[in-house]
C-alpha positions in Angstrom: 0.2 0.1 0.1 1.7 3.5 -1.0 2.2 6.3 1.3 -0.8 8.5 1.7 1.0 11.6 2.0 4.9 13.0 1.9 7.1 16.2 2.3 7.4 18.3 -0.8 10.8 18.8 -1.9 11.8 22.6 -3.3 13.0 21.9 -6.5 15.0 25.1 -6.9 18.1 23.7 -4.9 20.7 25.1 -7.4 21.0 28.9 -8.8 22.8 30.6 -11.1 22.8 34.6 -11.2 23.2 36.2 -14.7 23.1 39.5 -14.8 22.8 42.2 -17.6 22.7 46.1 -17.7 18.7 46.7 -17.3 18.4 42.7 -15.3 19.5 40.0 -13.0 17.9 36.5 -13.8 18.1 34.4 -11.6 18.1 30.5 -12.7 16.9 28.4 -10.8 16.7 24.2 -11.1 16.4 21.0 -8.8 19.4 18.6 -8.7 18.9 16.6 -11.1 18.8 19.6 -13.8 15.5 18.6 -15.2 13.5 21.3 -14.4 14.3 25.2 -13.6 12.8 28.4 -13.2 13.8 31.8 -14.2 13.0 34.9 -12.1 13.5 38.1 -13.6 15.0 41.3 -11.7 14.7 44.9 -13.2 17.6 46.3 -11.9 16.5 50.4 -13.3 14.3 51.3 -10.2 17.0 53.0 -8.2 14.9 52.4 -4.8 12.0 50.2 -5.2 12.2 46.2 -5.8 10.7 44.6 -8.7 11.0 40.9 -9.5 8.7 38.9 -12.0 8.1 35.2 -11.6 6.8 33.9 -14.6 5.9 31.0 -12.6 7.1 28.5 -15.6 8.3 25.2 -15.2 11.3 25.0 -17.7 13.4 22.1 -19.3 17.4 22.2 -19.9 17.4 23.3 -23.0 14.7 25.1 -22.8 16.3 27.5 -20.6 20.0 27.0 -22.7 17.8 29.1 -25.7 16.2 31.3 -23.3 20.1 32.5 -22.1 21.0 32.3 -25.5 18.8 34.6 -27.1 19.0 37.0 -24.0 22.6 36.8 -24.6 22.1 37.9 -28.2 19.6 41.0 -27.5 21.8 42.6 -24.8 24.9 43.1 -27.0 25.8 46.1 -27.4 25.9 45.4 -31.6 24.1 42.9 -33.1 26.5 39.6 -34.1 29.7 40.8 -31.8 32.1 38.2 -30.3 34.0 40.1 -28.1 31.8 40.9 -25.5 29.0 39.0 -23.8 25.4 40.6 -23.2 24.7 38.3 -20.1 27.7 37.3 -18.3 27.5 34.5 -14.9 27.5 36.9 -11.9 27.6 34.1 -8.9 26.5 30.3 -8.5 24.5 29.9 -4.9 22.0 27.2 -2.9 19.2 29.2 -2.1 18.2 33.0 -1.5 18.6 34.4 1.9 16.2 37.2 1.4 16.3 40.9 0.1 16.7 44.3 2.2 17.4 47.6 1.7 18.3 49.9 4.2 18.6 54.0 2.4 19.7 53.4 -0.9 18.5 50.5 -3.4 17.6 46.7 -2.8 20.3 43.8 -2.1 20.2 40.2 -2.6 21.8 37.5 -0.5 22.6 34.3 -1.6 24.2 31.0 0.2 26.8 30.2 -1.6 28.6 27.7 0.3 26.7 25.1 2.7 27.5 21.9 4.9 25.2 18.9 5.1 25.1 18.9 9.4 22.0 15.8 9.7 19.6 13.3 8.5 16.4 12.8 9.3 15.0 10.4 7.6 16.7 11.4 4.7 16.2 14.6 4.6 19.0 16.4 4.6 19.6 19.7 6.8 23.1 22.2 5.8 24.4 24.9 7.3 25.0 28.2 5.7 29.1 28.5 5.4 29.2 31.3 3.5 26.9 34.6 1.7 27.3 36.3 -1.0 25.6 40.4 -0.1 24.9 41.9 -3.6 23.7 45.3 -5.2 20.7 45.0 -7.5 20.4 48.6 -8.8 23.0 49.4 -12.2 25.3 52.1 -11.1 23.6 54.1 -13.5 20.6 54.9 -11.6 21.9 54.8 -8.1 21.5 57.4 -6.0 24.5 57.4 -2.6 23.7 57.8 0.4 26.6 59.1 2.7 25.1 56.6 6.1 24.6 53.5 3.5 27.9 51.6 4.2 27.6 51.6 7.7 24.1 50.1 7.4 25.7 47.2 5.3 28.7 47.4 7.9 26.1 46.6 10.7 24.2 44.4 9.3 27.0 42.3 8.3 28.2 42.1 11.8 25.4 38.9 11.4 27.7 36.0 11.0 25.1 34.2 8.7 28.2 31.7 8.2 27.7 30.9 12.1 25.1 28.5 13.5 22.4 29.2 10.6 20.3 26.1 9.5 18.3 25.4 6.5 16.5 22.6 4.7 15.0 22.1 0.8 12.5 19.3 2.2 12.3 19.0 6.2 10.5 21.6 8.0 12.8 23.2 10.9 10.8 25.7 12.4 8.1 22.5 13.6 9.2 19.3 15.8 9.3 16.2 14.3 5.6 14.9 16.3 3.9 18.4 14.3 5.8 17.4 10.6 4.8 13.5 11.5 1.1 14.0 12.9 0.7 16.6 9.0 2.2 13.6 7.1 -1.1 11.2 8.6 -3.9 13.7 8.5 -7.4 11.9 7.4 -7.2 10.9 3.0 -10.2 12.2 3.3 -9.6 15.6 4.8 -6.2 15.7 2.2 -8.6 15.6 -0.4 -10.9 18.1 0.4 -7.5 20.5 1.1 -6.3 19.7 -2.8 -9.9 20.6 -4.3 -9.3 23.9 -2.5 -6.0 24.8 -3.3 -7.1 23.8 -6.8 -10.1 27.0 -6.1 -8.0 28.9 -4.9 -4.2 28.4 -6.6 -2.8 30.9 -8.8 -0.2 29.2 -9.4 -1.5 27.0 -12.9 1.4 24.9 -11.9 0.0 23.5 -8.6 -2.1 21.8 -10.2 -0.1 19.1 -11.7 -0.3 15.4 -11.1 -3.4 16.0 -9.8 -5.3 13.5 -12.6 -3.7 10.6 -11.4 -5.9 7.5 -11.1 -6.2 4.4 -8.9 -4.2 4.5 -5.4 -0.6 5.3 -7.5 -1.4 8.8 -6.0 0.9 10.3 -3.2 -0.6 13.5 -1.4 2.3 16.3 -1.0 2.2 18.4 1.8 4.3 21.6 2.8 3.0 23.6 6.2 3.3 27.3 6.6 6.8 27.7 9.3 6.5 28.8 12.5 7.6 32.6 11.9 8.7 32.6 15.9 12.0 30.3 15.1 12.5 31.9 11.6 15.1 34.4 10.7 15.0 35.2 7.9 11.4 35.5 7.3 11.3 40.2 7.1 14.2 39.3 4.4 11.5 37.2 2.6 8.8 39.6 3.2 9.0 41.9 0.4 8.5 38.6 -2.6 6.8 36.2 -0.5 3.7 36.8 -2.4 5.4 37.3 -6.3 7.1 34.6 -6.4 6.5 30.4 -5.8 6.7 28.7 -3.1 10.0 26.6 -4.3 12.0 30.2 -4.2 12.0 30.8 -0.6 13.9 29.2 2.0 13.4 29.6 5.6 16.4 29.9 7.7 17.0 28.9 11.6 19.4 29.9 13.5 20.5 28.0 17.1 22.4 25.2 16.5 22.4 21.4 15.5 24.1 18.7 16.2 24.0 14.4 15.1 26.3 11.8 16.2 26.2 7.7 15.9 25.0 5.6 18.7 26.3 1.5 17.2 24.5 -1.1 18.9 25.6 -3.6 18.2 25.7 -2.8 14.4 23.0 -1.1 14.8 23.2 2.5 13.3 20.9 4.2 15.8 21.6 8.6 15.4 20.5 10.8 18.0 20.2 14.3 16.2 19.8 17.3 18.7 18.6 20.7 17.2 18.2 24.0 18.9 16.3 26.8 17.5 16.5 30.5 18.5 13.5 32.4 18.6 14.1 35.4 16.6 11.0 37.7 19.0 12.5 39.6 21.0 16.1 38.4 20.5 19.4 39.9 21.7 22.2 39.8 23.8 23.2 39.2 27.5 22.2 42.3 29.5 20.8 43.8 26.8 17.4 41.4 26.7 16.3 40.7 29.8 12.2 38.9 30.7 10.0 39.8 28.2 8.4 42.4 25.5 4.3 42.8 26.0 4.1 40.8 23.5 4.9 37.5 25.4 8.3 36.8 24.0 10.7 36.7 26.3 14.8 37.2 26.1 17.0 34.3 25.5 14.4 31.9 24.2 15.6 28.8 22.6 13.4 25.6 21.7 15.6 22.5 21.5 14.3 19.2 20.9 16.3 16.0 20.2 15.5 12.7 18.0 16.1 9.3 18.0 15.6 7.2 14.8 16.8 4.1 13.3 19.1 4.8 10.2 18.8 1.4 8.7 15.2 2.1 7.5 15.2 5.9 5.3 11.1 6.5 5.9 9.1 8.4 7.5 5.9 5.8 7.0 8.8 2.7 7.8 10.7 4.0 10.4 11.1 4.6 13.6 11.1 7.9 14.6 11.1 9.3 18.4 11.0 12.8 19.7 10.9 15.2 23.0 11.6 17.9 22.9 12.2 21.3 26.0 12.6 25.0 26.1 14.4 27.5 28.1 13.5 31.0 27.8 13.8 34.5 30.5 11.5 34.4 33.5 8.8 36.2 32.0 8.2 39.3 33.8 9.4 43.6 33.3 12.7 43.4 34.6 15.8 44.2 33.1 19.8 44.7 34.7 21.2 48.1 35.0 25.1 48.1 33.2 26.3 51.5 32.9 26.8 51.0 36.3 30.2 48.7 35.3 29.4 46.3 38.0 30.0 42.6 37.7 26.4 41.7 38.7 24.4 44.4 37.7 21.0 44.4 40.2 18.3 43.3 39.4 14.7 46.0 38.5 11.0 45.4 37.9 10.5 47.7 35.2 6.3 47.3 35.3 4.1 46.4 37.4 1.9 43.7 36.2 -0.8 42.7 38.9 -2.5 40.9 36.2 0.2 38.2 35.3 -0.5 40.1 31.9 2.8 39.8 30.4 3.3 35.7 31.7 0.0 35.4 30.2 0.5 36.4 26.9 3.6 33.7 27.2 1.9 31.2 28.4 -0.8 30.8 26.1 1.8 30.6 23.3 2.8 27.5 25.3 -0.3 26.0 25.0 -0.9 26.7 21.6 2.3 24.6 20.7 3.1 22.4 23.2 -0.6 21.3 25.1 -0.7 21.1 29.2 0.8 20.3 31.6 3.1 23.6 31.0 5.8 22.7 33.5 8.0 25.3 35.2 11.2 24.3 36.1 13.2 27.5 38.6 16.6 26.9 38.9 17.5 30.9 40.8 18.8 31.6 43.9 16.3 31.6 46.7 18.2 32.2 50.5 21.1 35.0 49.8 22.8 37.5 51.7 22.0 40.3 49.5 17.9 40.3 47.8 19.2 39.9 44.1 17.8 37.2 41.8 14.9 36.0 44.5 13.2 39.6 43.2 12.1 36.9 40.2 11.4 33.9 41.9 8.7 36.0 44.5 7.0 37.7 41.2 7.1 33.7 39.0 5.1 32.9 41.5 2.6 35.4 41.8 2.4 35.6 38.8 2.0 31.2 38.1 -0.5 31.6 41.5 -3.2 34.1 39.5 -3.3 32.6 36.3 -3.9 29.1 37.7 -6.7 30.5 39.0 -8.4 30.2 36.0 -7.7 27.2 34.2 -8.8 24.0 34.7 -6.8 22.1 37.8 -5.8 19.1 35.5 -4.5 21.5 32.6 -2.8 24.2 35.6 1.0 25.4 35.1 3.4 23.2 37.3 6.2 25.3 38.9 9.2 23.2 39.7 11.0 25.8 42.6 15.1 24.7 43.2 18.1 26.2 44.3 20.4 24.5 42.2 24.0 27.0 43.3 23.0 25.9 46.7 22.8 22.3 46.7 26.1 22.6 44.4 27.7 23.9 48.0 26.6 21.7 50.0 28.9 19.1 50.1 26.8 16.4 51.4 24.0 16.8 48.4 24.7 15.5 45.0 22.9 17.6 42.5 22.6 15.7 39.6 20.7 12.3 41.7 18.2 15.4 42.8 17.7 16.4 39.1 17.1 12.9 37.8 14.0 12.6 40.1 12.8 15.7 38.8 13.6 15.0 35.4 11.9 11.1 35.8 8.8 13.0 37.4 9.1 15.4 34.3 9.1 13.1 31.2 6.4 10.8 33.3 3.8 13.9 32.6 5.3 14.9 29.4 5.2 11.4 27.7 7.4 11.8 24.5 6.6 11.3 20.5 7.2 7.9 18.9 6.0 7.2 15.8 4.8 3.7 16.3 3.1 1.6 19.3 3.9 -0.1 21.7 6.3 -3.4 21.0 5.1 -6.4 21.7 8.1 -7.3 24.2 6.9 -4.4 26.2 3.2 -5.5 27.0 5.4 -9.1 27.5 7.2 -8.0 30.1 5.8 -4.3 30.9 7.7 -2.1 33.6 6.2 0.1 36.2 8.0 3.0 34.7 6.3 2.7 31.4 3.8 2.1 32.4 3.4 5.4 34.6 3.9 7.4 31.7 2.6 10.7 30.7 1.6 11.7 27.4 -1.2 10.4 24.6 -1.1 7.1 23.9 -2.7 7.0 19.8 -3.2 3.8 17.2 -0.1 5.3 15.6 2.5 5.7 18.9 2.2 8.9 21.5 2.5 12.1 21.6 4.0 14.2 24.0 1.6 16.7 25.5 3.0 19.6 27.8 7.2 20.9 27.7 9.2 21.7 30.3 10.4 25.5 30.6 13.9 25.9 32.6 15.1 28.8 33.6 17.3 31.0 35.4 18.9 33.8 35.0 20.3 33.6 32.0 19.5 30.4 31.2 22.4 29.0 30.1 25.3 27.1 32.7 22.2 25.9 35.5 19.7 25.4 32.8 22.0 23.4 30.4 22.6 20.8 32.7 19.3 20.6 34.3 18.4 20.0 30.4 20.6 18.1 29.8 19.5 15.2 33.0 16.1 15.6 31.5 16.9 14.7 27.9 19.0 11.5 29.6 16.1 10.2 31.0 14.1 11.1 28.2 16.8 9.2 26.0 16.3 6.4 27.9 12.6 5.9 27.1 13.1 6.6 23.8 15.7 3.8 22.9 13.4 1.4 25.5 10.1 2.5 23.4 12.4 1.2 19.9 12.9 -1.8 21.3 16.4 -1.4 21.9 17.2 -1.3 26.2 15.1 -3.9 27.8 15.0 -1.3 31.5 14.1 2.8 30.4 17.0 3.2 32.2 20.3 4.9 31.9 23.7 5.1 33.7 26.4 7.2 33.6 29.5 6.3 32.7 28.4 4.3 29.9 29.1 4.8 25.4 25.4 6.1 25.0 25.4 8.8 27.8 29.3 9.9 27.1 28.3 10.4 23.6 25.0 12.2 24.5 27.2 14.5 26.8 29.4 16.0 24.2 26.2 16.8 22.4 24.9 18.1 24.9 28.0 20.6 25.9 28.1 21.9 22.3 24.8 22.5 22.2 25.8 25.4 25.7 28.3 26.5 24.3 27.1 27.6 20.7 24.0 28.7 22.3 26.0 30.6 25.4 28.4 32.3 23.1 25.1 33.5 21.1 23.8 35.2 24.1 26.1 35.7 26.5 29.4 35.9 23.7 31.4 33.0 25.6 31.4 29.3 26.1 29.9 27.7 29.3 32.1 27.2 32.2 29.5 24.9 35.1 29.5 21.8 33.0 28.5 18.2 33.9 31.5 17.6 35.1 31.7 20.0 37.1 28.1 19.4 38.9 29.6 15.5 39.1 32.7 17.3 41.0 35.5 15.5 39.0 36.2 18.5 36.5 39.8 18.9 37.2 41.7 21.3 39.5 43.8 22.8 36.5 40.2 25.3 35.7 40.3 27.5 38.0 43.0 29.8 36.8 40.7 29.9 33.2 37.4 30.4 34.8 39.1 34.0 36.2 40.0 34.9 32.4 36.7 33.9 31.5 35.0 35.6 33.9 37.3 38.4 33.4 36.5 38.1 29.1 33.0 37.9 29.6 32.8 41.1 31.7 34.6 42.4 29.0 32.4 41.2 26.1 29.1 42.4 28.0 30.4 45.6 28.3 31.8 46.5 25.4 30.6 44.3 22.7 26.9 43.8 23.2 25.6 47.5 21.9 27.4 46.2 18.2 25.9 42.8 18.3 22.5 43.8 19.6 22.1 46.5 16.5 22.7 44.4 14.3 20.4 41.7 15.7 17.9 44.6 15.5 18.8 45.5 11.7 18.6 41.9 10.4 15.1 40.6 11.8 14.0 44.4 10.8 12.7 45.4 13.9 14.6 48.1 13.1 14.4 50.0 9.3 16.3 53.2 8.4 14.3 55.9 7.2 14.9 59.1 5.7 14.4 61.6 8.3 14.0 59.9 10.9 17.1 58.9 13.4 19.8 56.7 12.6 20.3 53.7 14.4 23.4 54.6 16.4 21.7 57.7 17.7 19.1 55.9 19.8 19.4 56.0 23.6 18.2 52.2 23.5 16.0 50.6 21.4 12.8 49.8 24.3 10.3 51.4 22.5 11.1 49.0 19.4 10.6 45.7 21.0 8.2 46.9 22.8 5.2 48.0 20.2 2.7 49.2 23.5 4.4 52.6 23.5 4.4 53.4 20.1 0.5 52.9 20.3 -2.2 51.8 21.9 -4.2 48.4 21.6 -7.8 48.5 20.1 -8.6 45.0 21.5 -7.6 44.3 25.1 -7.0 40.8 26.3 -8.8 39.4 28.9 -7.8 39.3 32.6 -9.6 36.1 33.6 -10.0 34.3 30.6 -6.1 34.7 29.2 -5.6 32.5 26.7 -7.0 32.0 23.2 -10.0 30.9 22.4 -10.8 26.4 21.3 -7.6 26.4 23.1 -8.4 25.0 25.9 -11.2 22.8 24.1 -8.7 20.3 22.7 -6.0 20.5 25.8 -4.1 18.2 26.4 -3.5 18.3 22.9 -2.0 21.3 21.5 -4.2 23.3 19.4 -1.4 23.8 16.6 -1.6 20.0 16.0 -5.4 20.5 16.0 -7.4 18.9 12.4 -9.3 22.2 12.4 -9.8 24.4 9.5 -7.6 27.5 11.2 -4.6 24.9 10.6 -5.5 23.1 7.7 -5.4 26.7 5.8 -1.8 26.7 6.7 -0.7 24.0 4.5 -0.3 23.5 1.0 -1.5 20.3 -0.5 -0.7 19.0 -3.7 -1.2 15.5 -5.4 1.4 13.8 -7.3 2.4 10.8 -9.3 4.0 7.5 -7.3 7.0 8.4 -8.8 7.3 12.2 -9.3 10.8 13.8 -7.4 9.1 16.5 -6.1 7.5 13.2 -3.1 10.5 11.1 -4.1 13.0 10.9 -1.1 14.8 8.0 -2.1 16.4 10.5 -5.1 16.7 13.4 -3.1 19.2 11.2 -1.2 21.0 8.5 -3.3 21.1 10.8 -6.2 21.2 8.3 -8.6 21.4 10.6 -11.6 25.3 11.8 -10.2 27.9 10.6 -10.8 29.1 10.4 -7.0 32.4 11.2 -4.8 33.4 10.3 -1.9 33.9 14.1 -0.8 30.6 14.9 -1.9 29.3 11.8 -1.0 30.3 11.3 2.7 30.6 15.4 3.4 28.4 14.7 6.8 31.1 15.5 9.8 29.2 13.7 12.4 30.2 15.7 16.2 30.8 12.5 17.8 30.2 8.7 17.0 30.2 5.5 19.7 33.5 4.5 17.8 34.7 7.3 20.0 34.1 5.8 23.4 34.3 1.9 22.7 36.6 0.1 24.7 40.0 0.0 23.3 40.3 -3.8 23.8 38.3 -6.1 21.9 37.8 -8.9 24.4 35.2 -6.0 26.9 31.5 -5.8 25.5 31.1 -3.4 23.0 27.4 -2.0 23.9 27.1 1.4 24.6 25.0 0.3 27.4 27.9 -0.9 29.4 29.2 1.0 32.1 33.2 1.7 31.9 36.1 2.5 33.7 38.3 5.8 33.1 40.5 3.9 31.7 38.5 1.3 29.5 37.8 3.8 27.1 39.0 5.6 24.1 38.5 9.1 25.2 38.9 9.3 29.4 36.4 10.4 32.2 38.3 13.5 33.0 41.0 13.5 29.7 43.7 14.0 29.6 46.3 16.4 27.6 45.8 14.7 23.8 42.2 13.8 24.6 41.0 17.4 25.2 43.2 18.5 22.1 41.2 15.5 20.1 37.9 17.1 21.1 39.2 21.0 19.7 40.3 19.5 16.8 36.5 17.7 16.6 34.7 20.3 17.5 36.6 22.5 14.7 35.7 20.3 12.2 32.5 19.0 13.6 28.7 20.1 12.3 27.7 22.2 15.3 30.2 23.9 17.6 31.4 26.7 15.8 35.5 26.8 16.1 36.4 28.0 19.5 38.0 31.3 19.7 41.7 32.0 20.6 42.7 33.4 23.8 43.0 36.8 23.7 39.4 36.8 22.3 36.9 34.9 23.9 34.4 36.6 25.1 34.0 34.3 28.3 31.1 32.4 30.1 30.9 32.4 33.4 26.8 32.2 33.1 24.7 34.0 35.5 25.7 32.5 38.1 29.4 31.8 38.4 29.5 36.0 39.0 27.3 35.5 42.0 28.1 34.3 45.8 31.4 33.9 43.7 33.0 33.6 47.2 31.3 30.7 48.0 32.1 28.5 45.1 35.6 28.5 45.3 35.7 24.6 46.1 33.9 23.7 43.2 36.1 22.1 40.8 35.1 23.6 37.2 36.5 22.4 33.3 35.8 24.8 30.1 36.0 24.0 27.1 40.0 23.8 25.6 41.3 26.7 23.9 41.9 26.5 20.2 45.5 24.4 19.3 47.4 26.4 17.0 51.3 25.2 17.6 51.7 23.0 14.2 53.8 20.4 16.7 50.6 19.7 18.9 48.9 19.4 15.9 51.1 16.5 15.0 51.1 14.5 17.6 47.1 14.9 18.2 47.1 13.2 14.5 49.3 10.8 15.0 47.0 9.7 18.4 43.8 9.3 16.7 45.4 7.0 14.3 44.7 3.8 16.0 46.7 0.1 15.7 44.6 -2.7 13.9 45.8 -5.1 17.0 43.8 -2.5 19.4 40.9 -2.0 16.6 40.4 -5.2 15.6 42.7 -7.4 17.7 44.6 -9.1 15.0 47.6 -7.6 13.6 47.8 -7.4 8.9 51.7 -8.2 8.1 53.1 -6.2 5.4 54.2 -9.0 2.9 51.5 -11.7 2.2 52.4 -15.0 2.2 53.5 -17.0 -0.7 50.4 -18.9 -0.5 47.9 -16.0 -0.5 50.6 -14.9 -3.4 50.2 -17.4 -5.5 46.8 -17.8 -5.5 46.3 -13.6 -7.1 49.6 -15.0 -9.5 47.0 -17.2 -10.6 43.9 -15.1 -10.3 45.4 -13.1 -12.8 46.8 -15.9 -14.9 43.0 -16.7 -15.2 42.0 -13.2 -16.3 44.8 -12.7 -19.0 43.8 -15.9 -20.1 40.9 -15.5 -20.7 41.2 -12.4 -22.2 43.9 -13.9 -24.6 41.1 -16.5 -25.8 38.4 -14.3 -27.2 41.7 -12.0 -29.0 42.8 -15.0 -30.4 39.9 -16.3 -31.4 38.6 -13.3 -33.5 41.6 -12.9 -34.8 42.2 -17.0 -35.7 45.6 -16.8 -34.7 48.1 -16.6 -31.6 51.4 -16.1 -31.2 51.7 -18.8 -28.3 50.5 -22.3 -29.1 50.1 -23.4 -26.0 47.3 -20.9 -25.3 44.7 -23.1 -27.0 45.7 -25.8 -24.5 46.0 -24.3 -21.7 42.3 -25.7 -19.7 42.4 -23.9 -16.1 39.9 -24.9 -13.3 38.1 -22.2 -11.6 38.8 -21.9 -8.0 35.5 -21.0 -7.2 31.5 -21.8 -6.1 30.3 -20.4 -9.3 30.4 -22.5 -12.4 31.1 -19.8 -14.5 34.4 -17.5 -12.9 36.3 -14.8 -14.8 36.4 -11.3 -15.4 34.1 -10.8 -17.3 30.6 -12.9 -16.7 29.6 -14.3 -13.2 26.9 -16.8 -12.8 24.9 -16.0 -9.9 24.6 -19.1 -6.9 21.2 -20.8 -6.8 18.8 -19.6 -4.3 15.8 -22.0 -3.1 12.0 -20.6 -2.7 11.9 -19.9 1.2 15.3 -17.9 1.3 13.6 -16.1 -2.1 10.3 -15.5 0.0 12.1 -14.3 3.3 13.9 -11.6 0.8 10.5 -10.8 -1.0 9.4 -10.2 3.1 12.0 -8.0 4.0 11.8 -5.4 1.3 8.6 -5.4 1.8 8.6 -4.6 5.3 10.9 -2.0 3.8 8.2 -0.7 2.5 6.0 -0.3 5.2 4.3 -3.4 4.3 4.3 -5.7 7.3 3.5 -9.7 6.5 0.4 -11.2 9.4 2.2 -13.2 12.5 1.1 -16.7 12.1 0.2 -18.8 15.7 3.6 -20.5 15.0 5.6 -17.6 15.0 3.7 -16.1 18.6 4.6 -19.8 20.1 7.9 -19.2 18.7 8.2 -15.7 20.2 6.9 -16.7 23.7 9.2 -19.7 23.9 12.1 -17.8 22.7 10.9 -15.1 26.3 10.1 -17.6 28.1 14.1 -18.7 28.2 15.2 -16.2 27.8 14.2 -13.6 30.5 11.5 -16.1 33.0 
């Protein structure tokens, strides 16, 4: 039975920009270069953007003829061969957007990309380089003295640092949303297809609708969640005029993928962090929330686990878990003009009815459902009231809002002073966090796209039976989310999120039938790999918001970090103080300009002349809203009716309007993920095929000796693994080299330029935390001699890896066999050649009778006869092929009896 729905794949993945004096022609094609689209951009308008998309699909021959005519028609003299009228400007992989300051428009193109992760065959790319091209011709350009300064500020946002996109997978939504959309009932899909055909002005939106029978597949594309899209404003000018395939939405944050090998079975662990584009900024300049409920440093982190041996959303096994971090949703700030290392916290506005918190939690109810769980990690006991101000206000806001919600959907508030527990020698921080994580995951559940395994029914687990969420016929859904915060949402938050993610990872592995109990121990290969992934995740997010990498890591709270890190922590604290005091203002201006928060205009103050950007982010200061939110019914209409399910995933007319549905033939390339992933029409090379550089693999953590159990769930001693728990010098340097080449983390800056990371709490009560050992990410290696040593240490001997030593010179018997094989090929070649020429230089060639050394009846370099397979083997092979396509054969009575016997003998 064919798949009912599949994600739409963009048909514009390769772009070439051609230029004439009057126009730019942007030619986009699919990877196979069989379908083309053309955009015509006018260069004679000095300040307006004029783009024409004929929405026609060209063939390769038609595009060549079109470009030839343009070249001929734009030459200065007819028939002139010396100069071309059409020149090729740049090649690209996508459009970031169009932007204008005080002169004309610029186009921003992605010129380099790198594959970072793969989810079910859908590639996720990281932007490596971009090109910004001025559109108007020099003859019509109207110069402005401040244009160059705006251009420099805009380019301060480094698009080559942690910006990601995909041609076929919606990165702005979670995996649960994307797969839920694909499983909409067929009747609804048919209705949406009819509406699309009636309402669409694109004559090519209807291609493939005449498909008859069951071979048709519905292609679905959902509207992106703009909160996590960073180029929405840049595409705003062309969104209504160009075809959907031209629009490429990018996210900012983190993306990393690691490979977990479980006795040869490849399991991919992917971590995706989406940073909010609303109220975005730097550490001390963006605190709390704005008037629309958007909070500072809001990041949605999703961990995805799937079996890479089956590449299909319908037949594969996929699981995900989502959690959120963000600043405390109140009107508060810290004044950095006093040049203090720990500026006092001030509440800017009184909010007795928790208006801004209500808007924030309303957004979360729509996207995640209920319950919303708040894990507040700020300090509760202080000599001078500082962080406790936020806790008291947050408790009051949650208490007020919960009065009007049904008790079963109330916001759950968990306060826990993590810094106090860290100082105590009697308390184990991670044990307490593990208890909190277990209770949280049991309340929210997680997403998995397959029903419970039969082994889970036979051997029920107590923890599994207590699991929350929503159980449906196709698997489980996560309902609700954990929202973790401290003051900065960096170090403490990252450790807490790691512990919750580790707990959820155990349930995910159990749901896929990979472990027998939903529990994972520290010092196993799987947890160490997951910890490395979360450290890269925390470093990247800390660099973006705080200006430096993490200081307090998981090893810090386990109290196993080396003592040598104290001096580095002092340097990081000083560097962070310098970054926050002197460079954050320029970064904030760049973010405001890039996101369209500030738009330059004639007669208005320039960006650098504004004393503050408060009025740009709080729109209610410029005009009064016509509608006021209710003080009691503070949620959006319709949200409460569908709880605990998130409103965004419910099948309703409002959500169906966000979808684009088309019907295709079974093998159309717009929905064929097999062709998109394997590219059978391209000449493959190793550099391009294996361009995915994973952050880590279990091979980095596996035991050195072959005799030890290779399972990634076995607890290791520090000297048993390739990577030590404490990490010696060579291992730390290897980690630096891996992170330099890895997809996820940016290259660590030099020691002089590092904008240090001492998180919100490293500056707080520093005198009480001197006994706690800490570890930071190693500084960039610059010595060439050290690099040579590191390379030597990475390459292990075959004895260490495989348990055997390969000799330098083959034995005489092996050489004799190889020589006979070569003679076999040469003799066959001579016989063929001799039969054609009816002559031979050597008369013995005709009487040589070679005996094949093979189980095949024919064996030479030209022909091989395959062995015969019996009927039973052919049936098993066909059943395996059908299982890969999602068509599982029903189990018979003998199969169940055999499985029960196996379980009884193995476990009972």
